[in-house]
C-alpha positions in Angstrom: 69.4 169.5 69.3 72.5 168.2 67.4 72.8 168.9 63.7 71.4 166.1 61.6 74.8 165.3 60.1 76.3 164.9 63.6 73.5 162.7 64.7 73.8 160.5 61.7 77.6 160.2 62.3 77.1 159.2 65.9 74.4 156.7 64.9 76.8 155.2 62.3 79.6 154.9 64.8 77.2 153.3 67.3 75.9 150.9 64.8 79.5 149.8 63.8 80.4 149.3 67.5 77.2 147.4 68.0 77.9 145.1 65.0 81.5 144.6 66.1 80.3 143.6 69.6 78.0 141.0 68.0 80.8 139.3 66.1 80.7 135.6 67.0 83.8 133.7 68.2 83.8 132.0 64.8 83.8 135.3 62.9 86.6 136.7 65.1 88.6 133.5 64.6 88.2 133.8 60.8 89.5 137.4 60.9 92.5 136.3 62.8 93.1 133.5 60.3 92.8 135.9 57.4 95.3 138.3 59.1 97.7 135.3 59.6 97.5 134.3 56.0 98.2 137.8 54.9 101.2 138.1 57.2 102.5 134.7 55.9 102.3 136.1 52.3 104.3 139.1 53.5 106.9 136.7 55.1 106.2 137.9 58.7 105.9 134.4 60.2 106.3 135.4 63.8 103.3 137.8 63.8 101.4 135.2 61.8 102.0 132.7 64.5 100.6 135.2 67.1 97.4 135.6 65.0 97.0 131.9 64.7 97.3 131.5 68.5 94.5 134.0 68.8 92.4 131.7 66.6 93.0 128.8 68.9 92.0 130.8 72.0 88.6 131.3 70.3 88.4 128.0 68.6 90.8 125.4 69.8 89.8 122.9 67.1 89.9 125.2 64.0 91.2 122.8 61.4 92.4 125.3 58.8 94.2 127.3 61.4 95.9 124.2 62.8 96.9 123.2 59.2 98.3 126.6 58.7 100.2 126.7 62.0 101.7 123.2 61.4 102.9 124.2 58.0 104.2 127.5 59.3 106.3 125.7 62.0 107.7 123.5 59.2 108.6 126.5 57.2 110.4 127.8 60.3 112.2 124.4 60.6 110.7 123.9 64.0 110.0 120.2 63.6 109.1 119.7 67.3 106.4 122.4 67.2 105.2 121.2 63.8 104.9 117.7 65.1 102.8 118.8 68.0 100.4 120.7 65.7 100.1 117.9 63.3 99.3 115.6 66.2 96.5 117.9 67.2 95.3 117.9 63.6 95.1 114.1 63.2 93.3 114.0 66.5 90.6 116.1 64.9 90.9 114.6 61.4 92.2 111.0 61.7 92.2 110.6 57.8 94.3 113.7 57.2 96.7 112.3 54.6 99.2 115.3 54.7 99.2 115.3 58.5 99.9 111.5 58.7 102.6 111.8 56.0 104.5 114.6 57.7 104.2 113.0 61.1 105.7 109.8 59.7 108.5 111.7 58.1 109.4 113.7 61.2 109.1 110.6 63.4 111.6 108.8 61.2 114.0 111.7 61.2 113.8 111.8 65.0 114.3 108.0 65.2 111.1 107.7 67.0 110.3 104.3 65.6 107.1 103.6 67.5 105.5 106.8 66.3 106.9 106.3 62.8 105.3 102.9 62.5 101.9 104.2 63.8 101.7 107.2 61.5 103.4 105.5 58.5 100.9 102.7 58.4 98.1 105.2 58.3 99.7 107.3 55.6 100.3 104.3 53.4 96.7 103.0 53.9 95.2 106.4 53.1 97.2 107.1 49.9 99.1 103.9 48.8 99.9 105.2 45.3 101.3 108.6 46.3 105.1 108.8 45.7 105.7 110.0 49.3 103.6 107.1 50.6 105.7 104.6 48.6 108.9 106.0 50.1 107.3 105.8 53.6 106.4 102.2 52.8 110.0 101.5 52.0 111.1 103.1 55.3 108.4 101.1 57.1 109.6 97.8 55.7 113.2 99.0 56.5 112.0 99.5 60.1 110.4 96.0 60.2 113.6 94.5 59.0 115.4 96.2 61.9 112.9 94.9 64.4 113.3 91.4 63.0 117.1 91.8 62.9 116.8 90.6 59.2 120.2 91.8 57.8 119.7 90.7 54.2 116.3 92.4 54.0 117.7 95.6 55.5 120.6 95.5 53.0 118.2 95.0 50.1 116.1 98.0 51.2 119.2 100.1 51.7 120.2 99.4 48.1 116.7 100.2 46.9 116.8 103.5 48.8 120.1 104.3 47.0 118.4 103.7 43.6 115.3 105.7 44.6 117.3 108.6 45.9 118.7 109.2 42.4 115.1 109.8 41.2 114.0 111.6 44.4 117.0 113.6 45.5 114.8 115.9 47.6 113.3 113.2 49.7 114.4 113.8 53.3 113.1 110.4 54.3 115.2 108.5 51.7 118.3 110.5 52.8 117.6 109.6 56.4 117.2 105.9 55.5 120.6 106.0 53.9 122.2 107.8 56.8 120.7 105.3 59.3 121.8 102.4 57.2 125.4 103.7 56.9 125.5 104.3 60.7 124.3 100.7 61.4 126.8 99.4 58.9 129.4 101.4 60.9 130.5 103.1 57.7 130.9 106.3 59.5 132.8 108.1 56.7 130.0 107.4 54.3 127.5 108.5 56.9 129.4 111.7 57.4 129.4 112.3 53.6 125.7 111.6 53.4 125.1 114.2 56.2 127.2 116.8 54.4 125.2 116.3 51.2 122.0 116.7 53.2 123.3 119.9 54.8 124.3 121.3 51.5 120.8 120.9 50.2 119.2 122.3 53.5 121.8 124.6 55.0 119.3 126.0 57.6 118.2 122.6 58.9 119.4 122.6 62.6 118.6 118.9 63.1 121.1 117.9 60.4 123.9 119.8 62.2 122.9 118.2 65.4 123.2 114.7 63.8 126.6 115.7 62.4 127.7 116.8 65.8 126.7 113.4 67.2 128.6 111.6 64.6 131.7 113.6 65.2 131.4 112.8 68.9 131.1 109.1 68.0 134.3 109.4 65.9 135.9 111.1 68.9 137.1 113.9 66.6 136.9 116.5 69.3 138.7 119.2 67.4 136.0 118.8 64.7 133.3 118.9 67.4 134.5 122.2 68.7 134.7 123.6 65.1 131.2 122.4 64.4 129.8 124.0 67.5 131.6 127.3 66.8 130.1 127.1 63.3 126.6 126.4 64.7 126.9 129.4 67.1 127.6 131.6 64.1 124.9 130.1 61.8 122.2 130.1 64.4 123.1 133.3 66.2 119.5 133.8 67.5 119.4 130.4 69.1 121.1 130.0 72.5 121.2 126.2 72.1 124.5 125.9 70.3 126.1 128.4 72.7 125.0 126.2 75.7 126.2 123.1 73.9 129.6 124.6 73.3 129.9 125.5 77.0 128.8 121.9 78.0 131.4 120.5 75.6 134.2 122.5 77.3 133.0 121.5 80.7 132.9 117.8 79.8 136.4 118.2 78.4 137.5 119.8 81.7 138.2 123.0 79.9 136.5 125.2 82.4 138.6 128.3 81.6 137.6 128.1 77.9 134.0 127.6 79.0 134.1 130.7 81.2 135.9 132.8 78.5 133.2 131.9 75.9 130.4 132.5 78.4 131.8 136.0 79.1 131.9 136.6 75.3 128.1 136.0 75.0 126.8 137.0 78.4 126.2 140.8 78.7 124.9 141.9 82.1 123.5 145.0 80.3 121.5 143.0 77.7 117.8 143.5 77.6 117.3 139.8 78.1 119.6 138.6 80.9 119.1 134.9 80.3 122.7 134.2 79.2 124.1 136.3 82.0 122.0 134.4 84.5 123.5 131.2 82.9 127.0 132.6 83.5 126.1 133.3 87.2 124.9 129.7 87.6 128.0 128.4 85.8 130.2 130.4 88.2 128.3 129.0 91.2 128.7 125.4 90.0 132.2 125.6 88.5 133.8 128.2 90.8 132.1 129.0 94.0 128.9 130.7 95.3 130.8 133.8 96.4 132.1 134.4 92.9 128.6 134.1 91.5 127.2 136.4 94.2 129.8 139.1 93.5 129.1 138.9 89.7 125.4 139.4 90.4 125.9 142.4 92.7 128.2 144.1 90.2 125.7 143.6 87.4 122.8 145.3 89.3 124.4 148.6 88.4 124.2 148.1 84.7 121.3 145.7 84.1 118.1 147.2 82.6 116.2 144.5 84.5 117.7 144.5 88.0 114.6 142.8 89.5 115.4 139.6 87.5 118.9 139.6 88.9 117.5 140.2 92.4 115.3 137.2 91.9 118.3 135.2 91.1 120.1 136.4 94.2 117.1 135.2 96.2 117.2 131.9 94.4 120.9 131.4 95.1 120.2 132.1 98.8 117.3 129.6 98.8 119.5 126.9 97.2 122.2 127.6 99.8 119.6 126.8 102.5 118.6 130.4 103.5 114.9 129.7 102.8 113.4 132.3 105.1 115.7 135.1 103.8 115.1 134.2 100.2 111.3 134.2 100.6 111.4 137.5 102.6 113.6 139.1 99.9 111.3 138.0 97.1 108.3 139.2 99.0 109.9 142.6 99.5 110.8 142.7 95.8 107.2 141.9 94.9 105.9 144.6 97.2 107.9 147.3 95.4 107.7 145.9 91.9 106.4 148.0 89.1 104.4 146.4 86.2 107.5 146.6 84.0 109.4 144.5 86.6 107.3 141.5 85.6 105.7 140.8 89.1 104.2 137.6 87.7 107.6 136.1 87.3 108.4 137.1 90.9 105.2 135.5 92.1 105.9 132.3 90.3 109.5 132.1 91.7 108.1 132.8 95.2 105.4 130.1 94.7 108.1 127.6 93.7 110.0 128.3 96.9 106.8 128.0 99.0 106.1 124.6 97.5 109.5 123.4 98.5 109.0 124.6 102.0 105.5 123.0 102.3 103.4 126.1 101.9 101.2 124.8 99.0 98.2 126.9 99.9 99.9 130.3 99.5 101.8 128.9 96.4 98.4 128.1 94.7 97.1 131.5 95.6 100.0 133.2 93.9 99.7 131.0 90.8 96.0 131.9 90.6 96.8 135.6 90.8 99.3 135.2 88.0 96.9 133.4 85.7 94.1 135.8 86.5 96.3 138.7 85.2 97.9 136.6 82.4 95.9 133.6 81.3 98.8 132.4 79.1 101.7 132.7 81.6 103.6 129.5 80.7 105.2 128.8 84.1 101.9 129.5 85.9 100.0 127.2 83.5 102.6 124.4 84.1 102.3 124.7 87.9 98.5 124.6 87.8 98.6 121.7 85.4 100.9 119.8 87.8 98.3 120.2 90.6 95.5 119.3 88.3 97.2 116.1 87.1 97.8 115.2 90.8 94.1 115.6 91.4 93.2 113.5 88.3 91.6 116.6 86.6 93.3 115.6 83.3 91.0 117.5 81.0 91.6 120.8 82.7 95.4 120.1 82.8 95.5 119.3 79.1 93.6 122.5 78.4 96.2 124.5 80.4 99.1 122.7 78.8 97.7 123.3 75.3 97.7 127.1 76.1 101.3 126.8 77.4 102.5 124.9 74.3 100.8 127.2 71.9 102.9 130.0 73.4 106.1 127.9 74.0 105.9 124.8 71.7 109.3 123.5 72.7 109.0 123.8 76.5 110.3 120.4 77.6 108.6 120.5 81.0 105.2 121.3 79.4 105.6 118.5 76.9 106.5 116.1 79.7 103.5 117.2 81.8 101.3 116.7 78.8 102.6 113.2 78.5 101.7 112.6 82.2 98.3 114.1 81.7 97.5 111.8 78.8 98.9 108.8 80.7 96.7 109.6 83.6 93.7 109.8 81.3 94.5 106.4 79.8 95.7 107.5 76.4 99.0 105.8 76.0 99.6 106.7 72.4 99.4 110.4 73.0 101.3 110.1 76.2 104.2 108.5 74.3 103.9 111.1 71.5 104.6 113.9 73.9 107.4 112.0 75.6 109.0 111.8 72.1 108.4 115.4 71.5 110.1 116.3 74.8 113.2 114.3 73.7 113.2 116.1 70.4 112.6 119.6 71.9 115.4 119.0 74.4 117.8 118.0 71.6 118.2 114.5 73.2 119.0 115.8 76.7 119.5 113.0 79.3 116.5 113.5 81.5 113.7 113.4 78.8 115.6 110.7 77.0 115.7 108.5 80.1 112.0 109.0 80.7 111.1 108.0 77.2 113.6 105.1 77.0 112.4 103.6 80.3 108.8 103.6 79.0 109.9 101.9 75.8 112.0 99.3 77.6 109.2 98.5 80.0 107.0 97.8 77.0 109.8 95.6 75.6 110.4 97.9 72.6 114.1 97.4 73.0 115.1 98.6 69.5 113.3 101.9 69.9 114.7 102.4 73.4 118.2 101.7 72.1 117.8 104.3 69.3 116.7 107.0 71.7 119.6 106.3 74.1 122.2 106.2 71.4 121.0 109.5 70.0 121.5 111.0 73.4 124.9 109.3 73.9 126.1 110.8 70.6 125.9 114.1 72.4 127.4 112.9 75.6 129.4 109.7 75.3 130.1 109.5 79.0 126.7 109.9 80.6 126.5 107.1 83.1 122.7 107.1 83.5 122.3 106.7 79.7 124.9 104.0 79.5 123.4 102.0 82.4 119.9 102.0 80.9 121.4 101.1 77.5 123.2 98.2 79.1 120.0 97.0 80.8 118.2 97.2 77.4 120.8 95.0 75.8 120.6 92.5 78.7 116.8 92.4 78.4 117.0 91.9 74.7 119.8 89.3 75.1 122.2 91.3 73.0 125.2 90.3 75.1 127.9 91.5 72.8 126.6 95.1 72.9 126.0 94.9 76.6 129.7 94.0 77.0 130.6 97.1 75.0 128.6 99.3 77.4 130.3 97.7 80.4 133.7 98.5 78.8 132.7 102.1 78.2 131.6 102.4 81.8 134.9 101.0 83.0 136.8 103.4 80.7 135.1 106.4 82.4 136.6 105.2 85.6 134.6 107.0 88.3 133.7 105.1 91.5 130.0 105.0 90.5 130.6 103.8 86.9 132.9 101.1 88.1 130.3 99.8 90.7 127.6 99.9 88.0 129.8 98.2 85.5 130.5 95.4 88.0 126.7 95.0 88.6 126.0 94.8 84.9 128.9 92.4 84.4 127.4 90.1 87.1 124.0 90.2 85.4 125.6 89.6 82.0 127.4 86.5 83.4 124.2 85.3 85.1 122.2 85.6 81.8 124.9 84.1 79.6 126.7 81.6 81.8 124.6 81.0 84.8 124.2 82.1 88.4 127.3 80.4 89.7 129.6 82.3 87.3 127.9 85.6 88.3 128.4 85.0 92.0 131.9 83.9 91.4 132.7 87.1 89.7 131.2 89.1 92.6 133.1 87.0 95.1 136.3 87.7 93.3 135.7 91.4 93.3 134.8 91.3 97.0 138.0 89.6 98.1 140.3 92.2 96.6 142.1 94.4 99.0 140.7 97.6 97.4 137.1 96.2 97.4 134.6 99.0 98.2 131.8 98.5 100.7 129.3 98.9 97.8 130.9 95.8 96.1 130.5 93.8 99.3 126.8 94.9 99.6 126.2 93.9 96.0 127.5 90.4 96.6 125.5 90.1 99.8 122.3 91.1 98.2 123.0 88.7 95.3 123.5 85.9 97.8 120.3 86.6 99.5 118.3 86.8 96.2 119.9 83.5 95.0 119.1 81.6 98.3 122.7 81.4 99.4 121.4 82.6 102.8 124.1 81.0 105.0 126.9 82.6 103.1 125.0 85.9 103.1 124.6 85.7 106.9 128.3 84.9 107.4 129.3 87.8 105.2 126.8 90.2 107.0 128.3 89.3 110.4 131.8 90.0 109.1 130.8 93.4 107.6 129.1 94.5 110.9 132.2 93.4 112.8 134.3 95.7 110.6 131.8 98.6 110.6 129.9 98.3 113.9 128.4 101.9 113.7 126.9 101.4 110.2 123.1 101.0 110.7 122.5 99.9 107.1 124.7 96.9 107.7 122.9 96.0 110.9 119.6 96.2 108.9 120.9 93.8 106.2 122.3 91.6 109.0 118.7 91.4 110.4 117.4 90.6 106.9 120.0 87.8 106.6 119.0 86.3 109.9 115.4 86.3 108.8 116.3 84.6 105.5 117.9 81.8 107.6 114.8 81.4 109.7 116.2 83.3 112.7 113.2 85.7 113.0 113.6 86.3 116.7 117.2 87.4 116.3 116.2 89.6 113.4 113.4 91.2 115.5 115.8 91.9 118.3 118.3 93.6 116.0 115.6 95.8 114.4 114.1 96.7 117.8 117.5 98.0 118.8 117.8 100.1 115.6 114.4 101.8 116.2 115.3 102.4 119.9 118.5 104.1 118.8 116.7 106.3 116.2 112.9 106.1 116.0 112.9 108.0 112.7 114.2 104.9 110.8 110.9 104.2 109.1 112.2 101.4 106.9 113.1 99.5 110.1 109.6 99.9 111.5 108.2 98.4 108.4 110.6 95.4 108.4 110.0 94.9 112.1 106.3 94.7 111.5 106.8 92.1 108.8 109.0 89.9 110.9 106.5 90.1 113.8 103.6 89.1 111.6 105.6 86.2 110.2 106.1 85.0 113.8 102.3 85.5 114.3 103.1 88.0 117.1 99.9 89.9 116.3 99.8 92.0 119.4 103.4 93.1 119.0 102.9 93.7 115.3 99.9 95.9 115.9 101.8 97.9 118.5 104.7 98.4 116.1 102.3 99.6 113.5 100.8 102.1 116.0 104.2 103.3 117.2 105.6 103.8 113.7 102.5 105.7 112.6 102.8 107.9 115.7 106.2 109.0 114.4 105.2 109.3 110.7 101.4 109.3 110.2 101.9 109.4 106.4 104.4 106.7 106.0 103.4 104.8 102.9 104.5 101.3 104.0 102.8 101.5 107.4 99.6 102.9 106.0 99.7 100.1 103.5 100.1 97.4 106.1 97.2 99.0 108.1 95.0 99.1 105.0 95.7 95.4 104.5 94.7 94.7 108.1 91.5 96.8 107.7 90.6 94.9 104.6 91.2 91.5 106.2 89.0 92.4 109.1 86.2 93.5 106.8 86.8 97.3 107.5 86.7 98.3 103.8 86.0 101.9 104.6 89.2 102.0 106.7 91.2 100.4 104.0 89.8 102.9 101.4 90.6 105.8 103.7 94.2 104.6 104.0 94.7 104.2 100.3 93.1 107.6 99.8 95.8 109.1 102.1 98.6 107.4 100.2 97.1 108.4 96.9 96.6 112.0 98.0 100.3 112.3 98.8 101.3 110.7 95.5 98.6 110.1 93.0 101.3 108.7 90.7 101.6 105.6 92.9 100.2 103.0 90.6 99.8 100.2 93.1 97.9 102.5 95.5 95.8 103.7 92.6 95.0 100.1 91.7 94.0 99.0 95.2 91.9 102.2 95.7 90.0 101.8 92.5 89.5 98.0 93.0 88.1 98.5 96.5 85.8 101.3 95.3 84.5 99.3 92.4 84.1 96.0 94.3 82.6 97.2 97.6 80.8 100.4 96.9 77.5 100.8 95.1 77.0 104.6 94.9 77.6 106.6 91.7 80.2 108.8 93.2 82.4 105.8 94.1 82.0 104.4 90.6 83.1 107.7 89.1 86.0 107.9 91.5 87.1 104.4 90.6 86.9 105.2 86.9 88.9 108.4 87.2 91.6 106.5 89.2 91.6 103.4 87.1 91.4 104.7 83.5 95.2 105.0 83.3 95.3 101.2 83.2 93.7 101.0 79.8 97.0 99.8 78.2 98.5 98.0 81.2 100.1 94.6 81.0 99.9 94.0 84.7 97.2 91.4 85.5 96.0 93.0 88.8 95.6 96.3 87.0 93.9 94.6 84.0 91.4 93.1 86.5 90.8 96.5 88.1 90.2 98.3 84.8 88.1 95.5 83.4 85.9 95.4 86.6 85.5 99.1 86.7 84.5 99.1 83.0 82.0 96.3 83.7 80.5 98.2 86.6 80.0 101.1 84.2 78.1 98.9 81.9 80.9 98.5 79.2 80.7 94.7 79.1 82.4 94.2 75.7 85.2 96.5 76.7 85.8 94.8 80.0 85.9 91.3 78.6 89.5 91.1 77.2 91.0 92.7 80.3 89.3 90.3 82.6 90.1 87.3 80.5 93.8 88.2 80.5 93.7 88.8 84.3 91.9 85.6 85.0 94.4 83.6 82.9 97.4 85.2 84.7 95.9 85.0 88.2 94.2 81.5 88.3 94.3 81.2 92.1 92.6 84.5 92.8 88.9 83.7 93.3 87.7 87.3 93.0 89.4 87.8 89.6 87.7 84.6 88.5 84.4 85.9 89.8 84.8 89.1 87.9 85.2 87.2 84.6 82.2 85.0 85.4 80.1 88.2 85.9 81.1 89.5 82.5 80.3 86.1 80.8 76.9 86.2 82.5 76.2 89.8 81.4 77.1 88.8 77.8 74.7 85.8 78.0 77.6 83.3 77.6 75.9 80.9 80.1 78.2 77.9 79.8 81.3 80.1 80.2 79.8 81.9 83.2 78.9 78.6 84.9 82.3 77.1 84.3 84.0 80.3 85.6 81.8 80.3 88.8 82.7 76.7 89.4 86.4 77.4 89.0 86.0 80.3 91.5 84.1 78.2 94.0 86.8 75.5 93.9 89.1 78.1 95.4 86.7 78.9 98.2 87.4 78.6 101.9 84.3 77.4 103.8 84.8 80.2 106.3 85.4 83.0 103.7 82.7 85.6 104.4 83.1 87.5 101.2 79.7 88.0 99.4 81.1 87.1 96.0 81.1 83.4 96.9 77.3 83.4 97.6 76.6 85.4 94.5 78.6 82.9 92.4 76.7 79.9 93.9 73.4 81.6 93.3 74.2 82.7 89.8 75.6 79.3 88.8 72.4 77.6 90.1 70.2 80.2 88.3 71.9 79.8 85.0 71.8 76.0 85.1 68.0 76.2 85.6 67.4 78.4 82.6 66.1 76.8 79.4 68.6 76.1 76.7 69.2 78.9 74.2 67.8 78.2 70.8 70.1 78.1 67.8 
């Protein structure tokens, strides 16, 4: 028998443990939040952020914690992370005034015009009399003046901003309006002075230094750029970004020795975190040679506190050099002997990435599952699993994984990009674009995320926004050909020919073979848009007749002639090129195309048959051969070509597509669906395959599983402007019983595709479901006028029966 005191003590302890075990998730979340607030009061922001992430693991939609985290990120001047948290906040609380206000302010600073307009309109509507809202309203009208290219209105708003700035000197938004206005006025000295004033008031604001760096690049004051970068390295010593920017600056200036010298200053192989040293090794591989990089790694193994990380890099270098089996074996051996301190999860992820590239997806997924089982918040593992989930249309699960990854690594560009893809796949374009913009901001306007976002904006005809994004990236790298090409295309699409001409001149000044070819292509398009087709072709012909004319120039002219119906000249030129380059299969292919364009389908067929006999792996030739045989109504030969081509590559997209069309035409809908499923399984980002698959499922299947599959595939078309995809989305929505939602999509599709009877039928069905009898009857009659008497599709009988039934119904009372 224990003494009474001891028994009471044990009972008390047991009771405490029992009560602790009974804490609800909400109660534990509140404790983490209280701890975070206490740490913030103590100035320990990093530990506070950890406590807030613990809240989100328990309650992902905890509003106060999200508000606190968003403000904390602002206090740390991490605008990208703050923006992401405020986005989550307004998802949960759409009328959150502070959230909308800050989102508008950050979006303006990032020159993300589309998102600025969206959030600014909400902020002004929610609190029209608030001083910050009034400043946002001025910026909103300033943006509208830019969109309308209304110079006088923009100038008036600039002058008003100058007056308001005297009363609100701390308004970042007003200061940004003035900076933007001075940049557009090309008053670069005033813009630089404006930036210096802003930096003086906020000396820790990294974004302002980045803007200043871009302006110095635009002024081509490269000595000042180097000084600025050196200054940023010193000011932001814990941030590797300025260090990498300085190295890139030296490389772009062909100052490789200076780049290596600086790299060696900052890259210590004995450092606890070998990230910079790994960067040095990659630099040596790219700028020197693989042997130098390999030797540097071997020497570092003796002094590194984390040799396994360097051994991983050795394996990666071997893999990149083509020694796949050796690299995988070395990593597997490293994994087998790894201790917990050696971060085996990182080794597994690297091994999984190699397995994916060699086609071993099953083992790669197994490794990723193992990683996430041991560490549910492993960022790279979450990103890999999210990629697979998105490919399988499991967007909710992917978004959940990516939220975990971004809570831990809010500026991870790949995670932000994947989140954009997930929301796009789920049909939420606004959030998809938000995360594309965040990726651009987090990358500091790096080319790849900038190009992704700008292409989306340009495709939506938001040319001013696309221009802004591209120019911000070009301020960091004036000679990036990909950015310049897209900027030139944006100017051509928006008919801003003078600026397109400036881009062409800059491409020519770079002077590489690629930039000269691209400049010529843009010049031809510019001439075609501004002066007509003859002038464009004349320009290309002049280029092609020069003695130093490259084959690429000749091909550009040939393709231009084909697309402009100058088929005889194209054929003559193709014959000449093949005579000069008889071993070039690409020229023989375009010669066959030129013969076909002139009606010589039998000659084209013979040329293509010879090409596939020489090399049966030329899959593009199989596809073209099939087309030409079908055009000649050689059905037996075309079918044999299809079978022969698929025997060589059973997953070839074009051949599977042709076969699906044949299945559909013969009434084998299941066969067509199976083919589209195969195409979709290999690339679920294929929008046309997604459209055809969803359309067939929704049109020809009656079971619930097919309806749900059609919806999952088609929901990404919610914001589409493509008529066929509008029809698919509208019809799927109709089949799900969402008649009102389906109506505008099907009306747009029917208007754009007046000769497609099935599209007209779909709209008639919606009118009938909404009891718009007259409209339904008229729509069915329009559809039936397009009918072929021998068309077996059941929609025609349904239309006749429905039209007759509706006509016999009593008139509706008023």
